[in-house]
C-alpha atoms as one frame of an Amber mdcrd trajectory, in Angstrom:
protein
  37.302 -43.466   5.635  38.559 -41.098   2.975  37.970 -43.758   0.327  34.283
 -44.107   1.141  31.931 -42.572  -1.354  29.500 -39.973  -0.191  25.923 -41.076
  -0.706  23.470 -38.597  -2.112  20.200 -37.938  -0.375  17.300 -39.983  -1.697
  15.296 -38.351  -4.454  12.096 -38.331  -2.384  13.618 -36.091   0.280  14.871
 -33.649  -2.378  11.352 -33.319  -3.784   9.931 -32.350  -0.375  12.153 -29.299
  -0.091  10.424 -25.981  -0.478  11.544 -23.478  -3.015  11.287 -19.722  -2.815
  12.049 -17.250  -0.069  12.487 -18.473   3.443   9.940 -17.243   5.974  11.024
 -14.396   8.217  11.368 -14.995  11.947   8.199 -14.341  13.889   6.037 -14.604
  10.770   6.687 -10.981   9.797   5.801 -10.201   6.206   7.956  -7.947   4.072
   7.040  -4.275   4.409   5.033  -2.882   1.523   6.048   0.311  -0.198   4.850
   3.306   1.771   3.015   6.010  -0.098   4.321   9.483   0.728   2.216  11.783
   2.892   0.026  14.037   0.752  -0.277  11.526  -2.090  -3.766  10.662  -3.354
  -4.540   6.985  -2.791  -7.355   4.461  -3.151  -8.575   2.261  -0.296  -9.583
  -0.960  -2.059 -11.375  -2.374   0.974 -13.703   0.596   1.449 -13.639   1.599
  -2.220 -12.845   5.224  -1.326 -10.287   7.724  -2.500  -8.347   9.781  -0.016
  -5.106  11.576   0.717  -2.386   9.861   2.760  -2.042  11.798   6.015   0.221
   9.548   8.113   1.655   6.072   8.660   1.207   5.089  12.285   0.901   1.843
  14.277   0.932  -0.281  11.132  -1.954   1.593   9.516  -2.249   4.223   6.816
  -4.308   7.262   7.804  -6.384   8.640   4.930  -8.522  11.776   4.677 -11.224
  12.375   2.063 -10.018  14.587  -0.775 -12.425  17.407   0.007 -11.826  17.263
   3.758 -13.630  15.369   6.451 -13.012  12.652   9.008  -9.892  10.540   8.588
  -9.995   6.758   8.517  -7.420   4.012   8.810  -6.597   1.319   6.315  -4.191
  -1.569   6.179  -1.163  -0.850   3.980  -2.029  -3.811   1.738  -5.464  -2.287
   1.031  -4.087   1.082  -0.109  -2.739   1.686  -3.601  -1.685   4.832  -5.440
  -4.139   6.288  -7.914  -3.577   5.379 -11.553  -3.094   8.156 -14.127  -6.782
   8.495 -14.966  -7.877   8.568 -11.317  -5.173  11.119 -10.468  -6.266  13.392
 -13.333  -9.884  13.155 -12.179  -8.882  13.965  -8.595  -6.924  16.999  -9.788
  -9.906  18.176 -11.841 -12.242  17.931  -8.835  -9.717  19.781  -6.666  -9.611
  22.625  -9.199 -13.413  22.751  -9.351 -13.628  22.855  -5.546 -11.091  25.691
  -5.437 -12.972  27.662  -8.114 -16.252  27.189  -6.226 -14.672  28.389  -2.982
 -13.267  31.412  -4.810 -16.711  32.272  -6.258 -18.230  32.087  -2.762 -15.587
  34.527  -1.522 -13.918  31.975   0.780 -10.584  32.099  -1.078  -8.984  35.008
  -2.921
């Protein structure tokens, strides 16, 4: 028995093998990077900007930048703002603060 040669698997069966990462048990996908709470973000599905308020029950809770009713989004639909969008958001926040100050709402 020790003198018998080991036969290699046929080429056809080698070609049918899948390459890449193996699927996780239960079909769970790898967790996406979580944006920190308070970070401005963009909901690509609703095409709205908002601020990350919480991560709960597999959803990201977002609030409009100027305040208002929160909404939920799937983590895959939320991305951080790019540099230009973040600068624009900061500009609008400063304008809103200056307007509130001129109305006497903020000192």
